[in-house]
Wavefront OBJ file of the C-alpha trace (Angstrom):
o trace
v 13.287 -85.427 -7.656
v 10.939 -83.193 -9.664
v 12.230 -79.928 -11.080
v 10.351 -76.990 -9.593
v 8.623 -74.926 -12.273
v 7.864 -71.301 -11.464
v 5.532 -68.983 -13.371
v 3.784 -65.686 -12.764
v 0.102 -65.232 -13.612
v -1.267 -61.726 -14.146
v -5.053 -61.583 -14.398
v -7.783 -58.990 -14.650
v -11.460 -58.645 -15.396
v -13.808 -55.801 -16.131
v -17.461 -54.898 -16.576
v -18.813 -51.934 -18.489
v -21.692 -51.151 -16.188
v -21.077 -53.423 -13.169
v -23.053 -55.443 -13.907
v -22.705 -54.999 -17.633
v -20.891 -56.481 -20.634
v -17.881 -58.173 -19.053
v -14.679 -59.936 -19.975
v -11.443 -61.169 -18.490
v -7.813 -61.505 -19.467
v -4.869 -63.466 -18.105
v -1.232 -63.944 -19.072
v 1.296 -66.514 -17.858
v 4.813 -65.099 -17.613
v 8.268 -66.665 -17.332
v 9.655 -65.117 -14.121
v 13.245 -65.473 -15.306
v 12.838 -63.550 -18.565
v 9.561 -61.685 -18.157
v 8.325 -63.144 -21.446
v 4.647 -64.153 -21.833
v 4.157 -67.920 -22.173
v 0.385 -68.018 -22.680
v -2.563 -65.655 -22.939
v -6.267 -66.162 -22.268
v -9.261 -63.854 -22.650
v -13.002 -64.240 -23.028
v -16.180 -62.183 -23.277
v -18.542 -63.622 -20.626
v -21.730 -61.628 -21.174
v -23.321 -59.528 -18.447
v -21.508 -59.835 -15.118
v -19.963 -57.743 -12.355
v -16.338 -56.626 -12.122
v -15.673 -59.085 -9.312
v -17.072 -62.048 -11.229
v -14.951 -61.096 -14.250
v -11.838 -60.775 -12.080
v -12.374 -64.227 -10.600
v -12.918 -65.642 -14.074
v -9.600 -64.101 -15.108
v -7.874 -65.749 -12.166
v -9.387 -69.126 -13.036
v -8.274 -68.780 -16.657
v -4.740 -67.821 -15.627
v -4.325 -70.706 -13.202
v -5.781 -73.121 -15.764
v -3.365 -71.863 -18.430
v -0.396 -72.211 -16.063
v -1.344 -75.788 -15.221
v -1.787 -76.607 -18.902
v 1.759 -75.423 -19.671
v 3.235 -77.958 -17.237
v 0.673 -80.770 -17.014
v 3.149 -83.217 -15.472
v 4.657 -80.848 -12.904
v 2.169 -81.720 -10.170
v 3.210 -80.314 -6.799
v 6.443 -79.017 -8.342
v 4.617 -76.155 -10.096
v 4.768 -72.822 -8.270
v 2.442 -70.026 -9.427
v 2.646 -66.446 -8.193
v -0.553 -64.542 -9.011
v -0.420 -60.769 -9.447
v -3.719 -58.870 -9.676
v -4.909 -55.303 -9.151
v -8.087 -56.561 -7.448
v -7.402 -56.442 -3.743
v -10.725 -58.193 -3.131
v -9.655 -61.306 -5.024
v -6.108 -61.241 -3.616
v -7.283 -60.892 -0.016
v -10.044 -63.488 -0.337
v -7.868 -66.074 -2.086
v -5.103 -65.454 0.462
v -7.579 -66.258 3.228
v -7.403 -62.867 4.905
v -10.908 -61.740 3.926
v -14.070 -63.815 4.229
v -16.046 -64.540 1.098
v -19.645 -63.574 1.762
v -21.141 -62.835 -1.638
v -22.937 -65.913 -3.030
v -21.630 -65.268 -6.550
v -18.024 -65.233 -5.346
v -17.992 -68.426 -3.257
v -18.231 -70.969 -6.116
v -15.726 -69.014 -8.213
v -13.217 -68.880 -5.356
v -13.683 -72.607 -4.725
v -13.163 -73.319 -8.418
v -9.954 -71.270 -8.465
v -8.664 -72.940 -5.299
v -9.212 -76.419 -6.765
v -7.053 -75.936 -9.870
v -3.719 -76.265 -8.064
v -2.717 -77.269 -4.519
v -3.138 -74.234 -2.248
v 0.508 -74.490 -1.193
v 1.561 -74.028 -4.827
v -0.083 -70.608 -5.327
v 0.805 -67.242 -3.789
v -0.945 -63.923 -4.321
v 0.228 -60.322 -4.607
v -1.695 -57.086 -5.120
v -0.205 -54.766 -7.752
v -1.293 -51.306 -8.965
v -3.392 -51.234 -12.127
v -0.510 -49.597 -13.997
v 1.531 -52.771 -13.482
v -1.236 -55.014 -14.802
v -1.542 -53.531 -18.289
v -1.159 -56.767 -20.236
v -4.055 -58.540 -18.492
v -6.133 -55.346 -18.480
v -5.649 -54.973 -22.239
v -6.677 -58.596 -22.781
v -9.854 -58.061 -20.735
v -10.722 -54.951 -22.756
v -10.055 -56.759 -26.014
v -12.480 -59.462 -24.878
v -15.139 -56.851 -24.008
v -14.587 -55.098 -27.352
v -15.050 -58.421 -29.121
v -18.287 -59.069 -27.240
v -19.546 -55.623 -28.190
v -18.982 -56.555 -31.843
v -20.779 -59.895 -31.469
v -17.709 -62.120 -31.544
v -15.260 -63.807 -29.211
v -11.673 -62.797 -28.541
v -9.024 -64.406 -30.757
v -5.402 -64.730 -29.685
v -4.164 -64.164 -33.228
v -5.685 -60.675 -33.284
v -4.471 -59.591 -29.842
v -2.131 -56.647 -29.421
v -2.124 -56.773 -25.617
v 1.551 -57.697 -25.464
v 2.363 -54.318 -27.018
v 1.460 -52.713 -23.692
v 4.497 -54.419 -22.173
v 8.099 -53.339 -22.927
v 9.809 -55.285 -25.682
v 12.339 -56.509 -23.149
v 10.117 -57.219 -20.195
v 11.444 -56.918 -16.689
v 11.867 -60.369 -15.134
v 9.079 -61.164 -12.677
v 10.883 -63.364 -10.179
v 8.741 -64.835 -7.460
v 9.209 -62.708 -4.338
v 11.067 -64.417 -1.487
v 9.137 -62.413 1.122
v 5.493 -63.211 1.775
v 3.098 -60.764 3.392
v 0.054 -58.622 2.752
v -0.526 -56.993 -0.666
v 1.876 -54.138 -1.262
v 4.366 -55.610 1.208
v 6.397 -57.740 -1.158
v 9.376 -55.481 -1.840
v 12.831 -56.492 -0.776
v 13.175 -53.062 0.764
v 10.529 -53.997 3.321
v 12.514 -57.064 4.290
v 15.690 -55.022 4.658
v 13.840 -52.512 6.835
v 12.630 -55.262 9.121
v 16.095 -56.766 9.371
v 17.576 -53.376 10.217
v 14.998 -52.819 12.930
v 15.627 -56.256 14.380
v 19.358 -55.604 14.403
v 18.803 -52.243 16.098
v 16.920 -54.032 18.879
v 19.832 -56.394 19.318
v 17.979 -59.328 17.788
v 19.004 -61.577 14.952
v 17.453 -60.781 11.589
v 14.416 -63.012 10.993
v 14.512 -65.819 8.507
v 12.938 -65.094 5.084
v 9.802 -67.113 5.816
v 9.291 -65.176 9.041
v 9.391 -61.743 7.417
v 5.758 -60.783 7.586
v 5.030 -57.356 9.035
v 6.086 -55.027 11.765
v 3.558 -54.556 14.566
v 0.505 -52.973 12.999
v 2.009 -52.665 9.504
v -0.535 -53.130 6.779
v -1.459 -52.003 3.267
v -3.562 -48.931 2.665
v -6.838 -49.097 0.636
v -4.863 -48.572 -2.528
v -2.504 -51.422 -1.636
v 0.670 -49.340 -1.255
v 3.045 -50.051 1.648
v 2.462 -47.768 4.597
v 4.485 -46.732 7.601
v 4.424 -49.265 10.390
v 2.030 -48.392 13.165
v 3.553 -47.674 16.582
v 3.194 -50.628 18.935
v 1.948 -50.181 22.490
v 4.384 -50.321 25.391
v 3.576 -51.573 28.872
v 0.037 -50.272 29.243
v -2.363 -52.145 27.015
v -5.134 -49.631 27.607
v -3.223 -46.479 26.660
v -2.225 -45.569 23.088
v 1.556 -45.296 22.882
v 4.085 -44.104 20.362
v 7.500 -45.476 19.525
v 8.728 -48.948 18.586
v 8.066 -51.893 20.809
v 7.761 -55.662 20.759
v 3.992 -55.919 21.170
v 2.036 -58.665 19.404
v 0.606 -57.960 15.965
v -2.404 -55.662 16.356
v -4.100 -57.121 13.305
v -5.730 -55.290 10.422
v -7.122 -51.864 11.342
v -10.622 -50.603 10.761
v -10.007 -48.391 7.742
v -12.468 -45.548 7.189
v -12.349 -44.200 3.647
v -13.956 -40.763 3.830
v -15.718 -39.593 0.674
v -17.179 -36.113 0.634
v -20.427 -35.951 -1.344
v -20.503 -34.526 -4.862
v -21.415 -30.946 -5.645
v -24.865 -29.451 -5.154
v -26.076 -26.126 -6.555
v -24.804 -24.490 -3.339
v -21.278 -25.909 -3.462
v -19.640 -23.703 -6.144
v -21.223 -20.631 -4.543
v -19.586 -21.592 -1.217
v -22.808 -21.291 0.744
v -23.300 -22.779 4.195
v -25.112 -26.071 3.614
v -25.603 -28.124 6.732
v -28.247 -30.369 8.218
v -30.645 -27.529 9.043
v -31.188 -26.236 5.516
v -32.957 -27.351 2.357
v -31.196 -30.746 1.998
v -30.234 -30.146 -1.670
v -29.753 -32.889 -4.220
v -26.618 -33.411 -6.293
v -26.212 -31.163 -9.303
v -25.341 -32.569 -12.739
v -21.685 -31.943 -11.905
v -22.120 -33.684 -8.566
v -23.713 -36.731 -10.170
v -20.770 -36.962 -12.546
v -18.367 -36.749 -9.616
v -20.253 -39.518 -7.827
v -19.992 -41.757 -10.883
v -16.255 -41.132 -11.190
v -15.816 -41.901 -7.505
v -17.797 -45.100 -8.034
v -15.502 -46.122 -10.883
v -12.479 -45.369 -8.738
v -13.608 -47.609 -5.888
v -14.715 -50.343 -8.272
v -11.229 -50.354 -9.794
v -9.556 -50.524 -6.380
v -11.748 -53.340 -5.119
v -11.029 -52.488 -1.484
v -14.315 -51.212 -0.056
v -16.271 -53.833 1.874
v -19.031 -51.749 3.462
v -20.697 -48.383 2.787
v -22.134 -46.048 5.435
v -23.700 -42.683 4.608
v -24.940 -39.518 6.201
v -28.746 -39.318 6.076
v -28.665 -36.125 3.971
v -29.742 -36.448 0.362
v -26.500 -35.390 -1.304
v -24.605 -38.094 0.567
v -27.225 -40.774 -0.006
v -27.149 -40.057 -3.748
v -23.341 -40.196 -3.818
v -23.311 -43.412 -1.780
v -25.948 -44.972 -4.036
v -23.777 -44.418 -7.106
v -20.853 -46.212 -5.465
v -23.041 -48.973 -4.029
v -24.520 -49.696 -7.458
v -21.036 -50.298 -8.879
v -19.834 -52.393 -5.948
v -22.994 -54.399 -5.350
v -23.150 -53.318 -1.702
v -25.901 -52.030 0.564
v -25.766 -48.582 2.183
v -26.211 -48.118 5.922
v -27.275 -44.726 7.287
v -25.625 -43.262 10.372
v -27.109 -40.079 11.817
v -23.769 -39.220 13.389
v -22.299 -38.510 9.943
v -24.624 -35.614 9.083
v -23.233 -32.135 8.521
v -23.242 -29.365 11.137
v -26.508 -27.520 11.680
v -25.537 -23.962 10.696
v -28.724 -22.411 12.083
v -29.643 -19.059 10.545
v -26.562 -19.191 8.320
v -27.923 -22.011 6.151
v -27.867 -21.020 2.470
v -25.776 -17.880 3.044
v -22.241 -17.153 1.854
v -19.499 -16.325 4.334
v -19.678 -12.682 3.249
v -23.436 -12.546 3.766
v -23.066 -14.020 7.253
v -20.407 -11.428 8.099
v -22.707 -8.624 6.955
v -25.754 -9.867 8.883
v -24.240 -11.593 11.920
v -20.714 -10.195 12.190
v -20.318 -10.501 15.965
v -21.706 -14.041 16.015
v -19.369 -15.062 13.195
v -16.327 -13.627 14.993
v -17.243 -15.511 18.172
v -17.798 -18.731 16.204
v -14.381 -18.487 14.546
v -12.757 -17.886 17.923
v -14.281 -20.728 19.938
v -15.365 -24.312 19.129
v -18.004 -23.980 21.859
v -19.877 -21.201 20.053
v -22.825 -22.176 17.868
v -23.972 -20.346 14.719
v -26.766 -17.812 15.023
v -30.211 -19.217 15.656
v -29.471 -22.393 17.593
v -27.138 -24.312 15.279
v -24.427 -26.725 16.419
v -21.034 -25.719 17.773
v -17.922 -27.508 16.515
v -17.542 -29.002 20.000
v -21.009 -30.556 19.723
v -20.248 -31.845 16.241
v -16.957 -33.355 17.430
v -18.758 -35.213 20.227
v -21.337 -36.572 17.796
v -18.772 -37.550 15.172
v -16.479 -39.194 17.750
v -19.395 -41.315 18.961
v -20.149 -42.368 15.382
v -16.461 -43.150 14.836
v -16.344 -45.375 17.908
v -19.459 -47.274 16.806
v -18.127 -47.805 13.309
v -14.616 -48.809 14.358
v -16.048 -51.388 16.762
v -18.518 -52.689 14.199
v -16.059 -52.912 11.311
v -12.818 -53.941 13.014
v -10.352 -55.167 10.408
v -12.505 -54.034 7.481
v -12.413 -51.202 4.935
v -15.517 -49.018 5.118
v -16.522 -46.147 2.858
v -18.116 -43.291 4.797
v -19.967 -40.842 2.550
v -20.284 -37.653 4.546
v -19.542 -33.910 4.680
v -16.803 -31.347 5.184
v -17.071 -30.932 8.940
v -17.328 -34.626 9.892
v -14.376 -35.534 7.653
v -12.209 -32.700 8.936
v -13.204 -33.602 12.486
v -12.194 -37.255 12.039
v -8.839 -36.188 10.610
v -8.316 -33.603 13.365
v -9.096 -36.103 16.121
v -6.838 -38.728 14.540
v -3.952 -36.251 14.481
v -4.664 -34.907 17.958
v -4.829 -31.424 16.427
v -6.618 -28.462 18.074
v -10.091 -27.354 16.918
v -8.679 -24.457 14.881
v -7.129 -27.083 12.569
v -10.583 -27.346 10.966
v -9.965 -24.000 9.285
v -6.600 -25.133 7.916
v -7.735 -28.057 5.771
v -8.987 -27.953 2.199
v -11.673 -30.506 1.361
v -13.006 -30.555 -2.195
v -16.303 -31.998 -3.349
v -16.083 -35.772 -3.952
v -12.575 -35.871 -2.465
v -11.224 -38.941 -0.660
v -9.450 -39.051 2.698
v -8.524 -42.113 4.755
v -7.953 -42.850 8.437
v -7.067 -46.266 9.867
v -7.847 -47.203 13.480
v -5.905 -49.892 15.344
v -6.839 -52.130 18.245
v -4.623 -50.209 20.695
v -6.540 -46.969 20.131
v -4.029 -45.353 17.796
v -5.051 -43.841 14.458
v -3.123 -43.283 11.233
v -4.114 -40.643 8.663
v -3.369 -42.197 5.262
v -4.822 -39.714 2.796
v -6.348 -36.228 2.700
v -8.376 -34.488 -0.018
v -7.383 -36.765 -2.896
v -9.182 -35.717 -6.101
v -7.060 -37.625 -8.627
v -10.066 -39.821 -9.558
v -11.948 -36.723 -10.747
v -9.345 -35.680 -13.296
l 1 2 3 4 5 6 7 8 9 10 11 12 13 14 15 16 17 18 19 20 21 22 23 24 25 26 27 28 29 30 31 32 33 34 35 36 37 38 39 40 41 42 43 44 45 46 47 48 49 50 51 52 53 54 55 56 57 58 59 60 61 62 63 64 65 66 67 68 69 70 71 72 73 74 75 76 77 78 79 80 81 82 83 84 85 86 87 88 89 90 91 92 93 94 95 96 97 98 99 100 101 102 103 104 105 106 107 108 109 110 111 112 113 114 115 116 117 118 119 120 121 122 123 124 125 126 127 128 129 130 131 132 133 134 135 136 137 138 139 140 141 142 143 144 145 146 147 148 149 150 151 152 153 154 155 156 157 158 159 160 161 162 163 164 165 166 167 168 169 170 171 172 173 174 175 176 177 178 179 180 181 182 183 184 185 186 187 188 189 190 191 192 193 194 195 196 197 198 199 200 201 202 203 204 205 206 207 208 209 210 211 212 213 214 215 216 217 218 219 220 221 222 223 224 225 226 227 228 229 230 231 232 233 234 235 236 237 238 239 240 241 242 243 244 245 246 247 248 249 250 251 252 253 254 255 256 257 258 259 260 261 262 263 264 265 266 267 268 269 270 271 272 273 274 275 276 277 278 279 280 281 282 283 284 285 286 287 288 289 290 291 292 293 294 295 296 297 298 299 300 301 302 303 304 305 306 307 308 309 310 311 312 313 314 315 316 317 318 319 320 321 322 323 324 325 326 327 328 329 330 331 332 333 334 335 336 337 338 339 340 341 342 343 344 345 346 347 348 349 350 351 352 353 354 355 356 357 358 359 360 361 362 363 364 365 366 367 368 369 370 371 372 373 374 375 376 377 378 379 380 381 382 383 384 385 386 387 388 389 390 391 392 393 394 395 396 397 398 399 400 401 402 403 404 405 406 407 408 409 410 411 412 413 414 415 416 417 418 419 420 421 422 423 424 425 426 427 428 429 430 431 432 433 434 435 436 437 438 439 440 441 442 443 444 445 446 447
């Protein structure tokens, strides 16, 4: 009987430009001691982030197989990567549509028997060794040479006594590998009077999934008796599947943003300022690093289209335009500050603040009208992108409205949310009609 060999592969890839000068890195780790057994890195010329990440995976799997050439089916490899795209595609949960990815995924899948390889998403901070190798390879390419193992200092990014990386006994979606998740499931099963599930049955609670950043999230309430009515509370409904996840990116700054002037869909349609273009680029880098966005949809207004274009260029995606995502028409208030509106149209402003049915002076849109428009856009997008992660590049009012509707909050909640330029918020929508707000006004990528 063959002795089962277990190793962990951590892999990464990067591109300085996407596409741009690219390289990958991979390390094979002993799961019992946490010690690196082999390293691989290479500068691959001009390529995209995703191509480089797949090349890193291929190199890591190849290195693991080379360490135990006679192990055959007895070799078990657990791959850990911070690219959710690669993890989800190689796990079979996401389809591979891009023509550049298909041959690379097939090549990776052919190195070892599929039953011998498992995949786990990890945060970038936990993938420092492979990330350092990839950057060393790109640095070498910049200098006109190839990476050399003898000159590598990537292992210095790991603690001298590395934490053992034992293969996880629980399999599930990325970010759902912790033993704590298994204990939570067992406790819930026991509370329902059922026997705790066997380890290979510990997948996810009804509706539980990973958020766009890959972190574990609260399990989504399962529906009760009525399949057509959203319910709350725990139940024994079938798995609702992956939600449609709308990642809401507010556009970058324009010249009007720092002056806090009303800037809707009835004004001058300003372009991004220099600051706004920088914010768009940082947002693009953020989403490229996460590797979670599969589609991009934008408001038709220029500031959103420019922000969306920056992200699309990094991700290699097209941008769809949805009229429902445009900002409120603020009528005669367009271009004015709040103080200027109060001076000129004080009574109208007071009425507008008091009722969602009141429109701005001069025939603008009321918040009630905007909510109806945004809800219709939401329904179209959720139906179109069921089970997918979609970046919506839009404005303050549509984002706040989506969050408000997801929470079931009253219209006045719009005035109680802060939403910075180029901030990120996230709402997930499940098949039973329920919604889960995952994130609000995150600006960490801008710092």
